[in-house]
C-alpha positions in Angstrom: -139.1 121.2 1.2 -135.7 120.7 -0.5 -135.3 121.4 -4.2 -134.5 118.3 -6.2 -131.9 119.0 -8.9 -133.0 117.7 -12.3 -131.1 115.1 -14.3 -128.6 116.5 -16.7 -126.1 115.4 -19.3 -122.4 115.0 -18.3 -119.3 114.1 -20.2 -117.9 110.6 -19.3 -114.6 112.4 -18.6 -116.2 114.2 -15.7 -117.4 111.1 -13.9 -116.0 109.9 -10.6 -116.9 107.2 -8.1 -120.2 107.9 -6.4 -121.9 109.5 -9.4 -125.3 107.9 -10.3 -125.8 107.7 -14.0 -128.3 106.7 -16.6 -127.2 105.3 -20.0 -128.9 106.6 -23.1 -127.7 103.7 -25.2 -129.7 100.5 -25.8 -129.1 97.6 -23.4 -127.4 95.5 -26.1 -125.0 98.3 -27.0 -123.0 98.2 -23.8 -121.7 95.5 -21.4 -123.3 96.8 -18.2 -126.1 94.8 -16.6 -128.2 97.9 -15.8 -129.1 101.0 -17.6 -129.0 103.0 -14.4 -126.2 102.5 -11.7 -123.8 104.2 -9.4 -120.2 104.5 -10.5 -118.1 102.3 -8.1 -114.7 102.2 -9.8 -112.5 103.9 -12.3 -112.7 100.7 -14.4 -116.4 101.3 -15.0 -115.6 104.8 -16.4 -112.9 103.3 -18.6 -115.4 100.7 -19.8 -117.8 103.5 -20.8 -115.1 105.1 -22.8 -113.9 101.9 -24.4 -117.4 101.2 -25.8 -117.6 104.7 -27.2 -120.0 106.2 -24.7 -119.2 109.9 -24.5 -122.1 111.3 -22.4 -124.5 110.0 -19.8 -127.3 111.4 -17.7 -126.4 112.3 -14.1 -129.1 111.8 -11.4 -128.0 114.3 -8.6 -130.5 113.0 -6.0 -128.8 109.6 -6.0 -125.2 110.7 -6.2 -122.7 110.4 -3.4 -120.5 112.9 -5.3 -121.4 115.1 -8.3 -119.3 115.0 -11.5 -116.0 117.0 -11.3 -116.5 118.9 -14.6 -112.8 118.6 -15.2 -113.4 118.3 -19.0 -114.6 122.0 -19.1 -111.5 123.3 -17.3 -108.7 121.0 -18.5 -106.2 122.5 -20.9 -105.7 121.0 -24.4 -102.4 119.5 -23.3 -104.1 117.9 -20.3 -106.7 116.5 -22.5 -104.1 115.0 -24.8 -102.3 113.6 -21.8 -105.5 112.1 -20.4 -106.1 110.3 -23.7 -102.7 108.8 -23.7 -102.8 107.6 -20.1 -103.1 103.8 -19.5 -106.7 102.8 -19.6 -106.4 100.6 -16.5 -107.5 97.0 -16.4 -110.9 97.0 -18.1 -112.1 93.5 -18.9 -114.8 94.3 -21.5 -114.8 90.8 -22.8 -115.5 89.6 -19.3 -118.3 92.1 -18.8 -119.9 90.9 -22.1 -119.5 87.3 -21.0 -121.3 88.1 -17.7 -124.1 89.6 -19.7 -124.4 86.5 -21.9 -124.4 84.3 -18.9 -127.4 86.2 -17.6 -129.3 85.4 -20.7 -128.2 81.8 -20.4 -129.2 81.8 -16.8 -132.7 82.9 -17.7 -133.1 80.2 -20.3 -131.9 77.5 -17.8 -134.2 79.0 -15.1 -137.1 78.8 -17.5 -136.3 75.1 -18.3 -136.2 74.4 -14.6 -139.5 76.1 -14.1 -141.0 74.2 -17.0 -140.0 70.9 -15.4 -141.4 72.1 -12.1 -144.7 73.1 -13.7 -144.9 69.6 -15.3 -144.2 68.0 -12.0 -146.7 70.2 -10.3 -149.4 69.4 -12.8 -148.5 65.7 -12.7 -148.9 65.6 -8.9 -152.1 67.6 -9.1 -153.6 65.3 -11.7 -153.1 62.3 -9.3 -154.8 64.0 -6.3 -158.5 63.5 -7.1 -158.2 59.7 -7.3 -155.9 59.6 -4.2 -158.4 61.8 -2.2 -161.3 59.6 -3.3 -159.4 56.5 -2.2 -158.6 58.0 1.2 -162.3 59.0 1.7 -163.3 55.5 0.7 -160.8 53.9 3.1 -159.0 52.1 0.3 -156.2 49.8 1.5 -153.8 51.4 -1.1 -154.7 55.0 -0.2 -152.2 55.5 2.6 -149.3 54.0 0.5 -150.3 56.2 -2.5 -150.4 59.3 -0.4 -147.2 58.5 1.5 -145.4 57.8 -1.8 -146.3 61.1 -3.2 -145.3 63.0 -0.1 -142.0 61.1 0.0 -141.3 62.2 -3.6 -142.0 65.9 -2.7 -140.1 65.7 0.6 -137.0 64.2 -0.9 -136.4 67.3 -2.9 -136.2 69.4 0.3 -134.2 66.9 2.2 -131.7 66.3 -0.6 -131.1 69.7 -2.0 -129.9 72.3 0.4 -130.7 75.3 -1.9 -134.1 74.3 -3.3 -136.0 77.4 -4.4 -139.7 78.0 -5.1 -141.2 79.6 -8.1 -144.4 81.3 -9.0 -146.7 79.0 -11.0 -149.7 79.3 -13.2 -152.7 79.0 -10.9 -155.6 76.7 -11.0 -159.3 77.4 -10.8 -162.5 75.6 -10.0 -162.2 72.2 -8.4 -158.5 72.1 -9.2 -158.0 75.1 -6.8 -159.1 72.9 -3.9 -156.4 70.4 -4.7 -153.8 73.0 -5.5 -154.5 74.5 -2.0 -153.6 71.1 -0.4 -150.5 70.8 -2.6 -149.4 74.4 -1.8 -149.9 73.9 1.9 -147.8 70.7 1.7 -145.0 72.4 -0.1 -145.0 75.4 2.2 -145.1 73.2 5.3 -142.2 71.1 4.1 -140.2 74.2 3.3 -140.8 75.4 6.9 -140.0 72.0 8.3 -136.7 72.0 6.4 -135.9 75.4 7.8 -136.8 74.1 11.3 -134.4 71.2 10.7 -137.0 68.5 11.2 -135.9 64.9 10.9 -136.7 62.8 7.8 -139.4 61.0 9.8 -141.0 64.3 11.0 -140.9 65.7 7.4 -142.8 62.6 6.2 -145.4 63.0 8.9 -145.7 66.7 8.3 -146.1 66.2 4.5 -148.7 63.5 5.0 -150.8 65.6 7.5 -150.5 68.7 5.4 -151.4 66.9 2.2 -154.6 65.6 3.8 -155.3 68.5 6.1 -158.6 69.4 4.3 -159.8 65.9 3.5 -162.7 66.5 5.9 -164.2 69.0 3.4 -165.1 66.1 1.2 -168.0 65.5 3.7 -169.3 69.1 3.2 -171.4 70.3 0.3 -169.3 71.8 -2.5 -171.5 74.8 -2.8 -170.5 75.8 0.8 -166.8 75.1 0.1 -166.8 77.2 -3.0 -169.1 80.0 -1.8 -167.5 83.4 -2.5 -170.0 85.4 -0.4 -169.8 85.4 3.4 -171.1 82.1 4.9 -174.1 82.1 7.1 -173.6 81.2 10.8 -174.9 77.7 10.2 -172.7 77.2 7.1 -169.6 78.5 9.1 -170.4 76.1 12.0 -170.7 73.2 9.5 -167.4 74.2 7.8 -165.7 74.4 11.1 -166.4 70.7 11.6 -164.1 69.6 8.7 -161.1 68.9 11.0 -163.4 66.5 12.9 -164.6 64.9 9.7 -161.0 64.6 8.5 -159.9 62.8 11.7 -162.8 60.4 11.3 -161.8 59.6 7.7 -158.1 58.9 8.4 -158.9 56.9 11.6 -160.4 54.3 9.3 -157.1 53.9 7.4 -155.0 51.2 8.9 -151.7 52.3 10.4 -152.3 56.0 9.7 -149.7 57.8 11.8 -151.2 59.4 14.9 -149.1 62.6 14.6 -150.3 63.1 11.0 -153.9 62.6 12.2 -153.2 65.4 14.8 -152.3 67.8 12.0 -155.6 67.1 10.3 -157.5 67.6 13.6 -155.5 70.6 14.8 -154.6 72.7 11.8 -157.2 75.4 12.7 -156.2 75.6 16.4 -154.6 78.9 17.5 -151.9 79.5 20.1 -154.2 82.0 21.9 -157.0 79.4 22.2 -159.4 81.0 19.7 -159.1 78.2 17.1 -161.3 75.2 16.5 -162.5 72.5 17.0 -161.1 72.1 20.5 -159.9 75.6 21.3 -156.4 74.3 22.2 -153.8 76.8 23.4 -150.0 77.1 23.2 -148.0 73.9 23.5 -151.2 71.8 23.6 -151.1 72.1 19.8 -148.5 69.9 18.1 -145.5 71.5 16.5 -146.3 70.0 13.1 -149.9 71.3 13.4 -148.5 74.8 14.1 -146.4 74.7 10.9 -149.4 73.5 8.8 -151.6 76.2 10.3 -149.2 78.9 9.1 -149.0 77.5 5.6 -152.7 77.1 5.5 -153.4 80.7 6.6 -150.8 82.1 4.1 -152.1 80.2 1.1 -155.7 81.0 1.9 -154.8 84.7 2.0 -153.0 84.5 -1.4 -155.5 82.2 -3.0 -159.0 82.7 -1.6 -162.1 81.4 -3.4 -162.9 85.0 -4.4 -159.8 86.1 -6.3 -160.8 89.7 -5.9 -159.8 89.4 -2.2 -156.4 87.8 -3.0 -153.4 89.4 -1.3 -149.9 89.6 -2.7 -147.5 87.2 -1.1 -145.7 90.1 0.6 -148.9 91.6 1.9 -150.2 88.2 3.1 -147.0 87.8 5.1 -147.3 91.3 6.5 -150.9 90.7 7.5 -150.0 87.5 9.4 -147.2 89.4 11.2 -149.4 92.4 12.1 -152.8 91.0 12.8 -152.6 87.2 13.0 -149.4 86.9 15.0 -151.3 86.0 18.1 -152.8 83.0 16.3 -149.6 81.4 15.2 -146.5 80.0 16.9 -143.8 82.8 16.7 -140.9 80.4 16.3 -142.6 78.4 13.6 -143.5 81.7 11.9 -139.8 82.7 11.9 -138.9 79.5 10.2 -141.7 80.1 7.7 -140.5 83.6 6.8 -137.0 82.3 6.4 -138.3 79.8 3.9 -140.6 82.0 1.7 -138.5 85.1 2.2 -139.4 88.6 3.3 -140.5 89.2 -0.3 -142.0 85.9 -1.4 -142.0 84.7 -5.0 -144.6 86.6 -7.0 -143.9 89.9 -5.3 -143.6 92.8 -7.8 -141.0 95.2 -6.4 -139.2 98.5 -7.1 -135.5 98.7 -6.5 -133.3 101.5 -5.3 -132.2 102.1 -8.9 -135.9 102.5 -9.9 -135.9 99.2 -11.7 -139.2 97.2 -11.5 -139.1 93.4 -11.2 -140.7 90.3 -9.9 -139.3 88.1 -7.2 -138.8 84.6 -8.7 -136.8 82.8 -6.0 -135.9 82.9 -2.4 -132.4 83.6 -1.0 -132.5 81.4 2.2 -129.2 82.9 3.4 -130.5 86.5 3.1 -134.3 86.8 2.8 -134.0 90.5 2.0 -132.0 89.8 -1.1 -134.1 87.5 -3.4 -133.6 86.9 -7.1 -135.5 89.3 -9.3 -136.7 89.0 -12.9 -136.2 92.6 -14.1 -138.3 94.6 -16.5 -136.4 96.5 -19.1 -138.2 97.6 -22.3 -135.0 97.4 -24.4 -134.4 93.8 -23.4 -136.7 91.2 -25.2 -138.9 89.4 -22.7 -137.3 86.1 -23.7 -133.9 87.4 -22.6 -135.0 89.3 -19.5 -132.4 89.8 -16.8 -132.3 87.7 -13.6 -130.4 89.4 -10.9 -129.6 88.2 -7.4 -129.8 91.3 -5.1 -127.0 89.8 -2.9 -124.6 90.5 -5.9 -124.9 94.3 -5.2 -124.8 95.4 -1.6 -126.1 98.9 -2.6 -129.1 97.5 -4.4 -132.2 96.7 -2.4 -136.0 96.7 -2.5 -137.8 100.0 -1.9 -141.4 98.9 -2.1 -143.9 96.2 -3.3 -146.3 97.2 -6.1 -149.8 95.9 -6.8 -149.8 94.2 -10.2 -153.0 96.0 -11.1 -151.2 99.3 -10.6 -148.5 98.4 -13.2 -148.5 100.0 -16.6 -149.8 97.5 -19.2 -146.4 97.0 -20.8 -144.7 96.1 -17.5 -147.6 93.9 -16.5 -147.4 91.9 -19.8 -143.6 91.7 -19.5 -143.5 90.3 -15.9 -146.7 88.4 -16.3 -147.6 88.2 -12.6 -150.0 85.3 -12.0 -153.5 85.7 -10.5 -153.0 82.6 -8.3 -149.8 81.6 -6.5 -148.6 78.0 -6.5 -145.3 76.8 -5.3 -143.1 73.9 -6.2 -139.4 73.3 -5.6 -136.9 73.6 -8.5 -135.2 70.3 -8.8 -131.5 70.7 -8.9 -131.0 67.5 -10.9 -133.2 65.1 -12.8 -134.9 62.9 -10.3 -135.8 60.4 -13.0 
């Protein structure tokens, strides 16, 4: 077992590239984004000097090179010469501006999330009436549902860099509707990644939105039951795709491929699904997408919240245990959409920082945007950092929110339920 050298104080004059440092000053007293970081350039050392920082903590275990200790051995003349050498090009004003931009970015992000929440709740509030109209076979039900799906789908079709955010969850009856809305959004995200046509996206959204409509024919006490279902109850619940197909078949001009999604969203590629036990390519592509979204959201948001998985762990479980149930290509598109570390994942970074993933980086799923915890930064001004901005910074592990210290939990505020909605890049009116 190797001996880990403890942290120790070093003079800024002794620093060189590759030394990992911790700053003792408050976050607002220096222009650096992080309290802990690895020195990458001489300009960073000059910046430390220019803001009056004389000493830092060195973390030997994370250093590429240890400090040179030149300050201890330099002659007095050398020290004077060192102080009179050009400082190099250190743009302190630029560094401070970047820091201010981070605060502004968080405020803008919060505004976008607030709009997304309002849109989410507005959509959710319309769902009970729409679902009742669908079940009743109302002549306006299909148009109402299709209009809502079009509104959601247009965001993904129009904006190439739409992101998803963690939302306040719903409970009770609203959770049944939020599940349908979550599955719709997740399915559309996957469809966008799979480069589906506009027509396919509309059909996918329609089928995903109504995928559980058949549950309206089953007693609510069975739907909401938290304890394991009896065999008879499970067999009844397994009929909801059939009931759903019966409901939409009564709607005039309901698209056949959307009806397939409702009927097939519990079919599995290995033939172990229901109600027909279809295998492989016998299951429609859009049904396969909806199935993955349905499994994922059910793992994240089960009726019994004590059994809820973190988004990251839900994704890992699908990959490790449920991979034989889902289409591998569609699952690849799904992962590309939600990210390796989906929004809501609480993570630790290589610089020991703790944060929560708030948005997906579709170009590099391993490098999402993180809302960082820092006790010296007010929660309202918390730092948002895109991991793709620093090639040396990466995620080390996911952390269960319940294992967080109280102050970090309150700061990051991870939600008990996970709902998704796209951030609108512009006002849709």
